[in-house]
BALOBA-1460 file (C-alpha; in Angstrom, 3 decimals):
// residues 109
<rec num="1" residu="m" x="-3.690" y="-16.929" z="0.471"/>
<rec num="2" residu="i" x="-1.111" y="-14.214" z="-0.012"/>
<rec num="3" residu="t" x="1.155" y="-13.025" z="2.790"/>
<rec num="4" residu="i" x="1.908" y="-9.303" z="3.024"/>
<rec num="5" residu="h" x="4.426" y="-7.728" z="5.385"/>
<rec num="6" residu="m" x="3.715" y="-4.129" z="6.434"/>
<rec num="7" residu="q" x="6.283" y="-2.153" z="8.376"/>
<rec num="8" residu="a" x="4.986" y="0.758" z="10.423"/>
<rec num="9" residu="h" x="6.745" y="4.072" z="9.890"/>
<rec num="10" residu="h" x="8.181" y="4.030" z="13.411"/>
<rec num="11" residu="p" x="10.731" y="1.210" z="13.819"/>
<rec num="12" residu="a" x="9.644" y="0.622" z="17.416"/>
<rec num="13" residu="q" x="6.294" y="-0.659" z="16.143"/>
<rec num="14" residu="a" x="6.224" y="-4.309" z="15.218"/>
<rec num="15" residu="p" x="5.683" y="-5.176" z="11.564"/>
<rec num="16" residu="l" x="2.289" y="-6.574" z="10.632"/>
<rec num="17" residu="t" x="1.797" y="-9.731" z="8.632"/>
<rec num="18" residu="l" x="-1.492" y="-10.012" z="6.753"/>
<rec num="19" residu="q" x="-3.153" y="-12.834" z="4.905"/>
<rec num="20" residu="a" x="-5.166" y="-11.783" z="1.863"/>
<rec num="21" residu="q" x="-7.057" y="-13.263" z="-1.043"/>
<rec num="22" residu="p" x="-5.747" y="-12.981" z="-4.589"/>
<rec num="23" residu="g" x="-7.807" y="-10.534" z="-6.630"/>
<rec num="24" residu="q" x="-8.361" y="-7.954" z="-3.924"/>
<rec num="25" residu="s" x="-6.460" y="-4.711" z="-3.612"/>
<rec num="26" residu="l" x="-3.735" y="-4.213" z="-1.050"/>
<rec num="27" residu="m" x="-5.859" y="-1.394" z="0.385"/>
<rec num="28" residu="q" x="-8.845" y="-3.691" z="0.881"/>
<rec num="29" residu="a" x="-6.643" y="-6.314" z="2.526"/>
<rec num="30" residu="a" x="-5.308" y="-3.644" z="4.917"/>
<rec num="31" residu="v" x="-8.810" y="-2.363" z="5.707"/>
<rec num="32" residu="d" x="-10.125" y="-5.914" z="6.241"/>
<rec num="33" residu="n" x="-7.262" y="-6.501" z="8.703"/>
<rec num="34" residu="n" x="-7.750" y="-3.150" z="10.519"/>
<rec num="35" residu="v" x="-4.240" y="-1.957" z="9.696"/>
<rec num="36" residu="p" x="-3.608" y="1.352" z="11.445"/>
<rec num="37" residu="g" x="-2.179" y="3.851" z="8.989"/>
<rec num="38" residu="i" x="-4.310" y="2.962" z="5.964"/>
<rec num="39" residu="q" x="-7.208" y="5.403" z="6.035"/>
<rec num="40" residu="a" x="-8.703" y="4.625" z="2.599"/>
<rec num="41" residu="d" x="-11.139" y="7.523" z="2.904"/>
<rec num="42" residu="c" x="-12.425" y="7.210" z="-0.675"/>
<rec num="43" residu="g" x="-12.845" y="3.444" z="-0.505"/>
<rec num="44" residu="g" x="-10.468" y="2.777" z="-3.368"/>
<rec num="45" residu="l" x="-11.772" y="5.281" z="-5.911"/>
<rec num="46" residu="m" x="-8.325" y="6.926" z="-6.139"/>
<rec num="47" residu="t" x="-9.555" y="10.360" z="-5.073"/>
<rec num="48" residu="c" x="-7.908" y="10.821" z="-1.673"/>
<rec num="49" residu="a" x="-4.362" y="9.329" z="-1.546"/>
<rec num="50" residu="t" x="-4.914" y="8.135" z="2.062"/>
<rec num="51" residu="c" x="-3.829" y="4.592" z="1.233"/>
<rec num="52" residu="h" x="-0.262" y="5.602" z="0.402"/>
<rec num="53" residu="v" x="2.369" y="2.896" z="0.948"/>
<rec num="54" residu="v" x="6.021" y="2.569" z="0.006"/>
<rec num="55" residu="v" x="6.767" y="-0.729" z="-1.718"/>
<rec num="56" residu="h" x="10.137" y="-2.249" z="-0.880"/>
<rec num="57" residu="e" x="12.468" y="-1.844" z="-3.851"/>
<rec num="58" residu="d" x="12.873" y="-5.616" z="-4.269"/>
<rec num="59" residu="w" x="9.151" y="-5.830" z="-5.113"/>
<rec num="60" residu="l" x="8.777" y="-2.873" z="-7.479"/>
<rec num="61" residu="k" x="9.402" y="-4.922" z="-10.620"/>
<rec num="62" residu="q" x="6.638" y="-7.347" z="-9.602"/>
<rec num="63" residu="l" x="4.030" y="-4.575" z="-9.825"/>
<rec num="64" residu="p" x="2.423" y="-3.340" z="-13.007"/>
<rec num="65" residu="p" x="3.473" y="0.189" z="-13.949"/>
<rec num="66" residu="m" x="1.471" y="2.928" z="-12.307"/>
<rec num="67" residu="g" x="-1.036" y="4.768" z="-14.440"/>
<rec num="68" residu="s" x="-1.046" y="8.509" z="-14.932"/>
<rec num="69" residu="d" x="-4.012" y="8.945" z="-12.546"/>
<rec num="70" residu="e" x="-2.161" y="7.192" z="-9.712"/>
<rec num="71" residu="d" x="0.992" y="9.147" z="-10.511"/>
<rec num="72" residu="g" x="-0.982" y="12.385" z="-10.281"/>
<rec num="73" residu="m" x="-2.675" y="11.451" z="-6.998"/>
<rec num="74" residu="l" x="0.688" y="10.701" z="-5.399"/>
<rec num="75" residu="a" x="1.357" y="14.454" z="-5.594"/>
<rec num="76" residu="f" x="-1.324" y="14.858" z="-2.902"/>
<rec num="77" residu="t" x="0.057" y="12.489" z="-0.278"/>
<rec num="78" residu="a" x="0.667" y="13.942" z="3.176"/>
<rec num="79" residu="q" x="4.189" y="12.512" z="3.303"/>
<rec num="80" residu="t" x="6.878" y="13.146" z="0.751"/>
<rec num="81" residu="r" x="6.729" y="10.785" z="-2.174"/>
<rec num="82" residu="e" x="9.537" y="8.210" z="-2.208"/>
<rec num="83" residu="l" x="10.892" y="5.699" z="-4.664"/>
<rec num="84" residu="g" x="8.353" y="2.923" z="-4.310"/>
<rec num="85" residu="s" x="5.433" y="5.180" z="-3.338"/>
<rec num="86" residu="r" x="2.168" y="3.708" z="-4.555"/>
<rec num="87" residu="l" x="-1.502" y="3.898" z="-3.706"/>
<rec num="88" residu="s" x="-2.455" y="0.576" z="-2.174"/>
<rec num="89" residu="c" x="-5.887" y="0.765" z="-3.831"/>
<rec num="90" residu="q" x="-4.097" y="0.341" z="-7.164"/>
<rec num="91" residu="i" x="-2.100" y="-2.745" z="-6.203"/>
<rec num="92" residu="m" x="-4.132" y="-5.814" z="-7.074"/>
<rec num="93" residu="l" x="-2.880" y="-8.854" z="-5.188"/>
<rec num="94" residu="t" x="-1.778" y="-11.885" z="-7.165"/>
<rec num="95" residu="e" x="0.076" y="-15.062" z="-6.241"/>
<rec num="96" residu="a" x="3.236" y="-13.414" z="-7.623"/>
<rec num="97" residu="l" x="3.010" y="-10.875" z="-4.781"/>
<rec num="98" residu="d" x="3.081" y="-13.483" z="-2.014"/>
<rec num="99" residu="g" x="5.521" y="-12.093" z="0.568"/>
<rec num="100" residu="l" x="5.110" y="-8.460" z="-0.575"/>
<rec num="101" residu="q" x="6.867" y="-5.944" z="1.701"/>
<rec num="102" residu="v" x="5.599" y="-2.400" z="2.143"/>
<rec num="103" residu="k" x="6.242" y="0.431" z="4.575"/>
<rec num="104" residu="l" x="3.569" y="2.766" z="5.883"/>
<rec num="105" residu="p" x="4.152" y="6.528" z="5.861"/>
<rec num="106" residu="a" x="4.194" y="8.504" z="9.119"/>
<rec num="107" residu="s" x="0.761" y="9.903" z="8.336"/>
<rec num="108" residu="q" x="-1.904" y="9.877" z="5.645"/>
<rec num="109" residu="y" x="-3.023" y="13.439" z="6.577"/>
């Protein structure tokens, strides 16, 4: 199992800790755990950008580089793109990502 730490946009909200299986996407892990703030309207087809997360800078080097399609879709996020902005449907969970830290944007719409 892989542990993922998700911080809500508002600091008053408690962070969420998820357990996920290697091989699934971060988006699917969030959906399976009913994480508020991950809408995933397209189901992971990378056509909606409603699974936007901001990966903590310490973890960015652990991720594969984003492809041009993901980079283009990040232009359509509801919240301003930040360093570390990624689509969670494009982050495949591996043992190397155990302990991954991400922040949720204020809104996906």
